[in-house]
Every structure is written in C-alpha cells, then in structure tokens.
N, C-alpha and C positions, 0 to 999 in steps of 0.2 A: 849548301847545294853547289856543286861544281859543274860548269858547262864547258866543253872543249870543242873547238871547230876543226875543220879538215886539216888545217895547217898545224894543228897541235897547240894552238893558243887556248888558254883556259881562263875562266873567270869564276870567282867564288861569291855566293850570296847566302847570307844567313836568313833562314826562314823560321819563324816561331809558329807552331801549330798548337792551338788551344783546343782541347777535347772537353766538351761540356757533357755532364751527365744528362741522360735523357730521362725526363720525368714520365713514368708510366702512369696513365690515368687510372682512377679507381674503377673497379668493375661495377656493374649495375644489377640490381635485383629485378627479376621479371615477375610481374603480377600474374599469378596462376589463373585468375578468372578471365582475363582478356588478352594475355600475351604482351601487354605493354610494359614499359618501365614502371616499377612500383614507386609511387611518390613519397610515401610516408615511412618506408623502411620497416614496415611491419607486415608479417605474413603468418597464416596459420598452416602453411605447407611445410612439413618436416623434411621434404626432399626438394628444396627450392632450386630454381634455375637461375644462373647468372650469365651475363654476357660482357664482353670487353673487346678491345682492339689489339691486334698484333699483326706483324707482317704475314702475308699469305704463306701458308705451309709451315708456320712456326708451331713448335710444340709448346703448349701452355700447361703449366702446373699451377694448381689452385691450392691455397693454404687457408684453412679455417682455424681461427684462434691461434695462429702461428704454426700449426701442424700441417704438413703436406698431406693431401689426399692421394690415395693409390692411383686413381684414374687420372688421365690427362686429356686435354682437348687439343684440336688442331684448328688453326686459323684458316678460314676459307679464302676464296679469291677476292672477296671484298674486304679483306683484312679484319674480319670479325670472327669471333668464336663464342660459343655458348657451352655451358657445363651444368649438369644436374647432379646434385649431391645424393646419389642413389642410396647410400647407406643410412641416410636419415640423420637429422640433427635434433637435439633436445630443445625443450622450451627455454626461452630466455634470450639474452643479448649475445650476439656473435660478431666476429670481425673476419672479413674475408679479404685476402690479397692474392695476387698472382704474379708470375714471372714467365717469360717466354724465351725460347731458344730458336733462332731462325734456322731454317733448313738449309740455307745456302751461306756462303761466306765462311768466316772463321768459326761460326757456331757459338759465339759468345752469348752467354745467358744475360738477359736484361736485369736491371735492378728490380727489386720488389715494388709492386705498384702502390699507389696511394690506397690506404685501407677503406673498405666500406663497412660501416657498422649497421647491423640490422637486428630485428627482434622477431623471434618466433613466438607468436601469441596463440596459445591454445585455450585460454580462459575466456569464458563468457562475461558479459557485463555484470556489474555488481549492483545489487539492489539496496536501497535505503528507504524504509527500514529493511534490515536484512531478512532474508528468507532462510530456507526455502518455504517455510510455512508461517503464515501470520494470521491473526484474528483481528477483525475490525468490528466495532460495536456502534450501532446507530439506532437512535430512538425512532419508533414508528411515526408515520405522518409528518416527518420532518422533510427538509429539502432532499433532493435526489442525489446530491454530492456524497460520495462515499469516502474517498481518500485520494491523495496524489502519490503516484509512484515516482520514487527517485531512483535513477539508474545512471551509472557512469561506466565508461570504458575508454582506455587510452586512445583507441583508434576511432572512436565515435560509435554512436548507436543508431540503428535504423528505427523507423516508427514502431512503437509497441503494438501488440495485438493481444486479444483475449481468446482463451480456449477453455474447455471444461464443461461440466454438467450444466451450469446455469449461465453460460456466456451470453446467451441471447437476451438476458434480462438487463445487460449492462452495455455501456458505451465507454470508449477511452479516446481522449483527444490527443493532439500533437504534443501537449505539455504533460501528458501522463495522468490527467485527471480522470478518475473512474467515477461514473455516475450511473444510478439506476435509471432505466427508461421510464418507470412509473413509481410513484410514491408507494412505499411499502407499509403494510398494516400488520400489526401483530395479531396472530390468529390463535396462539396457544399451542400450535403444532406446525411443523414444517416452516419454521421461522429462521432457517439457516440457508444461505446461498453459498455455493462453492464454485470458484472459477480460478483460472490460471492466467497470470500475466506473463507473456513471453517476450524476451528481449534478445536481439541479435546484433552483434557488432558488424562492422562493414566487411569483416573477413569471414563471416559465417559462423562464428562461435555463438552459442546460445546459452541463455540462463532462464530458469523458470522461477516464479514466485507463486506458490499456491495460497489462495486467499479464502478465508471463511468469513463471511459477513453475517453477523448475528443481529437480527432485528429485535430491539428491546421494547418491552411493554412500557408504554408511556401513558396509558389510559387508566384512570381510576375505576374502582368498582362501579357497577350499574345498580341503582336502586330500583325496586319494584314495590309500589309505583315510584316514578322518578321524583316527585315532590313539586311544589310544596304539598304538605300533608296537613289536613285539618281534622281534629279529633274532638269529640265531645265526651266529657266524663262527668258523671253525677257528683255533686258535692257530697261531702261526708263519706267518700269511698274508703277513707281510712289510710293510715300509713302503709307503705309497700304495695299500694294498689297498682295493679297492672294497667298500663296506659295503652301500649300497642307494641307490636313487633316490627322492627325495621328489617327489611330483607334486602340484601345486596349480594351480587355475584361478580366474579372476576375470572378471566381466562387463566390468570397465573395463580389464583387462589388468594384468599384473604389472609392477612397477617394473623397468625395463630394466637400469639400472646395477647393481643389487644386489637381485635378487628374493628371494634366500634368504640368511639368516644363521643362525649357530649360537649357542646360549646354554645356560646351565646348568652343572652341576657339572663335567662332563667335556668340555665343548665344546672346550677347548684341545687335546684329543687328536685332533681331526678337522678336516678342511677340507670346504667345500661349494662347488661351482661354480655358474654361472648356470643350469645345467640341473637343479639339484637333486641332483646326484650327490655322495654323501658318501664321503670317503676317510679311512682311518687315516693319521696322520702318521708313526707309527713301528710297528715290529713289536711284536706282543703275544704273550705266552706264558701259557699256563694255569698258574696257581700253586696252585690248590686253594682259594684264598680271594681275595676282592676281584677276581673275574673278570667283573664286570658294569660296564658303562659307561652312564651316563645323560646325555642331552643333549636339547635342544629345537631343532627346525628352525622358524624363523620366516619366513613369507612376507609380502611387502608389495606392495600394488597401487599404481597410479599416483597414487591420492588419499591415500596414507599409511595406509590401513586395513591392519591386521595380523592374522594368525592364527598359532597355534602348533600344532605337532605334537610330542608327547613320544615319545622313542625310548629303548628299552632294548636295549643290545647285550650279548649273552652270548657269552663266549669259550668255545668248546668244547674239551674235552680230547680230543685225537686221538693222543696219545702213549701207547704201551704201558708196562707196569710197567718199572722200571729195576732190573736185577740188580746185585748186589754180591757178588762181583766182577763187573765188567761182562762182557758177552758181545760178540758172540753165541757165540763158541766159546772154551771154556776147557779146560785139561788138569788132571786131578787125578791125583796119584801116591799109591799105597798100597802098603805093604810086603807 
C-alpha cells in the first residue's frame, strides 16, 4: 500500500489480508405438528419444511441428497429463510444442504452449508409377536392375564390402546400387558374374543395387531350323580353281570375312542364299555367278609380333561342259612 502527501512524498507499507472461508451452518427441520425445530430428525411429512440463516434479501438454493431443487427461497429482514419441499420426498434417509447468493455486493455465492441428515418415516410401530393377526390360547378359570404386547419404533411409541368387538372385556397397561376384566369360563359356544391392539409412534404412524383369544376347556366331564356312588348287587349274579351305568357329560364332548376307564384297588374285577356300563368279569359270592369292591370310573373329554367317580359295590347275602346235615328233607330214626 502506497500513501502520498501533498508535497509528493510517498511511503509504502505491505499489508497481508487473510480471507477465511465462512462456514454456513446446517439448516433445521421444522416439526410439522407444532412448528418448532424437530429434535430427532425424523418426520412422517413427505413435504417437510426447513429453515436456516442468510443475509437479508439473499437468494437461497436448497439441495436434497446433493441435487438442487427447482424452487428457491429468499432470506427475510431477520436474516432467516424457510423452504418447503413441495414436490415431496420418499421414505428413508435424506441429506439437505443450501447455499445463498446475497442481493447486494459482488453477488458471490456462499459455500455449501453443513449438511442436515433426516429421515422420513412412514412406517408404523412393529409388533412382537408379529401380526397383523395372532391367536392366543388361555385355559378357562385361570388368571386374567392374556399376553404382553411387544412393540417398537425408532421414534418411540405412544401408549397402546384397544379397539374392536370385544375391547370392553379387556384392559391394557403401560407395559403392554393385556388382561381380561373377569375370569373367563368355557361355555361350549362363543368362547372366542376378538380385539385389536393399536400402536402409534410419536409422528402419528399407526400399526394394528388383530388378536383372537380362544378360551380353552379346562374342566373335566360332569358325572350324574357326582359320586361317590354306592351299589348293592346280589351274590351269585354270575359273570358279566351288569353293575350300573356311569353317566357323564361334557361341553366339548367325551373322548370317542375311550370315554370311560376303570382304576383303583378292585378295577381288575370289572369291565366298562363306551356307554359307561360297568360289568363284573366273574361271578361273586357273599363270604361274610371282604364283600365290598372299590373302584373309580374315569371319564375323559376330547381335550384330555378328566374327572373321577368313586364307586363302592356291596355284595348282598341272598342265601339262607345252611343246615348240617343238609336238607331240605332229612329222615331221623329213633328207637
């Protein structure tokens, strides 16, 4: 640099000017729900809005994934700009940058800004076990807990809720535990509950899991009479003598192949058929002692549930006293 005074005297001074690159800060993603800056970089808006800083009046060009968009923005008097991607962006991760050209001065375009990475999430939460349709099986008269819903989402999940035909019969807590309001009883009909678990992430994406709860028969057949049963049978009734018929019913139905079986101390002395008829295998005679037989009739339904009926058979003495010498007619001689 040369300076000259009025007399023509001059001086020279060397000046070094260093020009530093200006770092242009990254743009920010605007939360569509409330207009504030989005904190997690995730949105379900396919036409998101961004904002940034540039000198007032500057023309701002936005780049998405390195490609310039056709539209531009203009910085306002507060040195701020905003821009909405009107043509829409696809689901997935994107990167946005911008550059600006001041309206005054040399009009030199700025460097490209620091990038902002963001994700457009259009997918609802993911259930575990997976859906959308699952079946749950629960024995009747058990506790009211049904199952625990597992659900995840990268952005977080709002509290779950229930909908559907039978939603009023259930509750769901903050941990996803689904429970019946009352203990369920198997009736033989209408033993299925249907409801939907609905999950929503913090960006409003929803997923549903349709649940069918099947109440299982856990009760054995019902005997009539219930037992214990006491039966009297005449002695000398002979082999294959009918003892009695055991009657049992079940809402699911009895096991067709072998609905009744015999068990217990004296079970080997008897047979039972598919209709519950009990027979003696051999003839029995009253002896005056040990004239009682004890056994158990067991009934089984089609689900394997069993019930027992305890039976005591008493052999009745139907024979008169025995004469010695035997009769009925005898002759006696006397001098």
